[in-house]
N, C-alpha and C positions, 0 to 999 in steps of 0.2 A: 210623515209628520210635518206639518206646515208651521212656520215660525215667524213671529213679528217682533223684533227686538227694538228697543227704544231707549233714549237717554236725553235728559233735559237739565238745564241749570235752574230753570224756573218752574216751580211746582204747578202754577196755573196752566202752562203750556202742556205739562205732562198730564194733568187731569183731563184736558180736552183730548189728548192722544188716547188715553185709556178708554174714555167713553166712546171715541171713534172706533177703536179696535173692538170693543165689546159689541157695538152695534153692527159693524160691517164684516168683521173677521170671524166672529162667533167662537172664541177660543174655549178649549176645555179647562185651562187653568192659567193663572198668572203667577209669576215669581217676580217680586219688585224689591229693590234695594234703595234705601234712602237714609238721610241723616237721622240720628236718634231723636233729635228735637221735633221731628214730624210725628213721633209717636206720642209726644207730650202735649201737642197743641190741637186745635180744631181741625188741622189738616188730616189727622188720623181718620176722623169720621168722614170727612170729604172723600178721601181716597177709598175708603170702604164703601161708601155710597156709589162712587163711580164704578167700582168693580162688581158690586152685587148684581146678580146672584152667582157669579162665576167663582169657582173654587180658587183660593189664592193664599200665598204665603208671602209675608212682608218681613224683610230683614234689614236691620240697621247697619249701615256701613259708612265709612269716611269717604269712599269714592266708588263710582260705578264704572264698569268696563263695557264697551260696545265696539266691536270690530277693532279698529286701530286706535280708538280713543279711550283715554282715562280722564275722568273729570271728578275733582273733589267737590264735596258739598252739593252733589247732584242727586237726581232721582232718575232711576232707569230700571230696566228689567226685560222680561220676555213674556210673550203670550204664545201658547202652544195649542194647536188644534190637530188631533189625530186624524189621519186619513185612511189608515189600514186597520190593523187590529190592536192598536195601542190603547191603554187606559191608565188611569192613575188612582191611587188610593193614598190619602194623607191621614197620618195619625199624629197626635201631639201629647207631650208629657211635661207637666209643669212641676215646680218644687222638687227638682231632682237631687239637690244637695242634702236635703233631709231624708231622702229615701233612695240611697244608692242601690240597695238590694232590689227594691221593687222596680227602679228605673232600668237596672240591668236586665231583669227578666222582661220587662216591657219591650226594650230594644231588641233583645234576642228573638222574641216572639213576633216582632213586627217586620223582620227582614224576609225577603223572598230570595229563592234560589236563582243563580245566574241563568238557568234554563228558563225561568219565568220572567226575568227582566233585570232591572238596575235599581238600586237603592240609593237615595240621598238622605243625608242628615244635616240639618241646620240647627245650630245651637246659639244660645245667648253666651255671654262671656263667662260661663261657668267652667273654665278650662280644666281646672283640677277634677271636678266632678265628671265631666265628659270623658276625660282621659282615664280615670279610674273605671268608669263603666266599660269603656272599650278594652281596657286591659283584662277585665274579668271575663270577657267573651272571646278574646283573641283565639284561644285554642279551638273554639267551636265555630269560628267564622271560615268555613270551608265551602268552596264553590258559591261565594257570595260576592257580588259586585257592590261595593259601598264606597261612596264618595261624600264629601261634605266640607262645611266651612263654619267657623265661629264668627258670629256678628261682631262688628267693630264700631267704634265711635270715637269722637275727640272730646268726650266729656271728661272733666277732671278726675272723676272717680271711675272712669272707663265703663260706666253702665251701658248696657246694650239691650235691645229688645227684638223680639220676633212676634209675629202674630199669624194665626191661622183662621181665616174667615172671620176676621174681626175680633177674635179672642186674644188678648194680649198675654204674652209669655215673658216673664222677667227672669226666671231661673229654670230653663228647660230646653226642650228641643222638639223639632218636628221631623217626622220620617216620611219621605216620599217614595212610594213604590211605583216605579214606571214599568207597568206590565207590558211585556212583548217589545221592550226597548233594549236593543243591543248596545253595548258601550265598550269603549277601549280608551286607553289614556297614556300619558307620559308625565313624568315629574321632573322638574328642574330644581336642582339645589344650587349648584355653583359655588359652593364653599369647599376649600381644599383641606383635606386632613393634614395635621401637622403633629410631629412628636410621637410619643409612644401611646400605647393603649393602657388606660387605667381602669381599675375596678372601683366602683362606688362602694366604699366599705361602711359608710354610715349615711343614711338618708331617711327622711320622713316627709310624706306628702309631696310637696313640690321643691324641697330643699335638699341640697347636698351639703354634708358636713365634713366629709373626709374622702380622699381618693388615695387608694393604697395605704390606708392608715395614716396618711398625712392630712393635716387641716386644709380645707379648701382655700383658706386665707393665704397659705404658702404659694399656691399656684396663682392666685389673683395678684398678689404682690409682685410676682415675677412678670405678669402681663403688664401691670401698671408702672413697672420700673421706668423712670426717666419721662414719664408722661405729665408729672406734676399733679396727678390725681391720686388721692389716697383711698384705701379700701373702704374706709368709713364714709367716703363721699358717694358711694354707689347707691344712690336712691333710684327710683324708676326713671327719672329724667336723664341723669348722668349715665346710667347704665345703657339707656337707649342710644345715647350719643357716642359712647365709646365701645361697649361690650357687645353690641348687636353685630359687630363684625367678627365676633369670636364665638359663634354658636357651638354647642356640643353635639357631636355625632354619636348616636347610640348603635353599638355593634351587636348583631345577633350571634347565636351559637355557631353558625356556619362562617362567621367572619365577615359577613356582609353588612353594609349600612342599613339599619333597620328604620331609623327615623332621626329627626333633628329637632332640638329644642333651643330656644333663645332665652337668655337670662332676663330676669325681671329686676332683681336688686340684691344687694348684700345686707343681711340683717345683723347688725353689729351686737345686738342683744344676746342672740343665741349662736352666732357664728355660722349661720346657714346662708348658702348661696341659692336664691330662689329662682325658679324657672316658670315659664307659662305652660305648664303641664306636669303631670305626675312623674316623679323620679323613683324608680324602684332600686332598693338596696341590692347590690350584687351585680347590677348592670355594668357592661363594659362600655367605655366611652373614649372618644378621641376629641381633642380640641381641634377646631377648624378655623380658618380665616378666608376672607374673600372681600373683593371690592366690586365696584360697578362693572369693571372689565371682565372679571371672573364670572360674574352672574350672567351678563349678556352673552358671553362665549358659550356658557352652558345652555342658555335659552336657544341659541342657534343650533346647537347640537340636538337638543331634545325635540324642537319643532321639526327638525329634519327627520327624526325617527317617526314622529307622528305623521308627517306627510307621506313617508314610505308606506305606512299602514294604510293611509287613505288611497294611495295609488294602487295598492294591491286589492283592497277590499271595497273601495268605493268611498267617496266623500260623505261625511255624516250630514244629517239634517240640521244639527246644531252642535256647536262646540261651547262647552261650559268651561270657563276659566276662573279658578279659585286661587287667588294669590295673596301673599302675606303683606300686611301693612308694614311690618319691620323690614321686609325685603325691599319694599318700595321706598322706605325711609333711607336705606343705603344708597339706592339709585338717586334719590332726590339730593343727597348730600353732594353728588357730582353732576347735578342738573340733568340727569338722565332718566327721570321718572316715567317718561312716556315711551321710552325706547322698547321695553319688553313687548308692549301691545303692538307697536309698529312692526316688530320683527315677526310676531305671531301672524298678523294679518298679511304682511308682505309675502310670507311663505305659503300660507293657506288659501287666501283670497276667496275662494268659493263659499265655504259655509259661513253662516252668521255666527258671530262670537258674542256671548253675554257672560257677565260675571261681576265680582265685587271684591274689594279688599277686605281681608279677614284678620282675626286675632288668633287664627290657628287653622290648619288644613287637615282633612282626613282623606286617606286614600291608601292604596296598597303600596308595599315596598317594592324595591327594584326586582325582587324575585316573585312578585305577584301575591304575596301574603296580604290579605285585606285588613282594614281597620286600624292602620297606623295613624298616630296623631303627630302632626308636624308643626314646625314653625319655620319661617323664612323660606318657604318653597312656593313654587307655582305649578299648579296642576291643570293640565288640559284634559278634558273628557269629551270624546266624541260620542254622540247619541244618534242611533239610527232606529227608525221604527221597522219592525218586522211585518 
């Protein structure tokens, strides 16, 4: 598998690069990340004209990742050409929120077995819908390699877009089947569990109402004590500034961390604490905390694990990095928003790295169970053509 990754601050330069890659590199497909506004202006048509007729997926994102660099409001991506037995199949599904059942069936039937290759799913910011769909098929996801990310944007209403071969998707996802592409991964969290384990005794959709039969407001007031912030102040902006350093860790039946979700806001009208993902009643959770130092220490640990796999099995043709916008926001607060990428590249060096900042990440848990929906994580995926 041959790879040509790219990243530009100016779209005109990137358009020329894409045309050059298409004409000289002859890729089998493109994946491109760019600001949401490019989906709403004439640039969308220009980009599709530059890529045509090569298969492509475009994803809105607040920042692109290339090797050691992260650049906000940029356009970047990767072009791939198979040189052995690899191939790709791309499928898309729109309007998923109004058809959860049909979308669940579509996704289940679209995935290939790990013996056949690797699956990617990229979605618009329909976090609750996507998480519901994944939760409905979790028990059936055996021997499947599934990774992915939720598109992101800096729009005031958080609207995001994806497109497949020029077809715009506003509420849906695309599935990429990479046939005969072997994969391995590591996941960095970096947040430290604190306190006891609680049971979510009342929840609906993406909101928690009570933990151990106590109102969730009781716990929030304890966290906010002496901060000068009141629980009623927790709108999406204030929540991102204060509560993103306290994500919830979800614990599975074996006592392992299953996944992590970051809070969205407190709804004073119904007393619910909303998250960027589905919350299931009866789930076990622990509060966690972390800062830039905790995150970056975990990055060093996880990239070390990833490098050990590379040294044993050989370095991948491409490393895909899916990392959370909220996580980068925590790093940004300490002016360390570029450090994660630098650490990855410093340790790995050889393989090209591509990726983008997300509103949610999809990957296996630490025990290898696929299809988990995360917030505030960074996932490294190594891809090797067989």
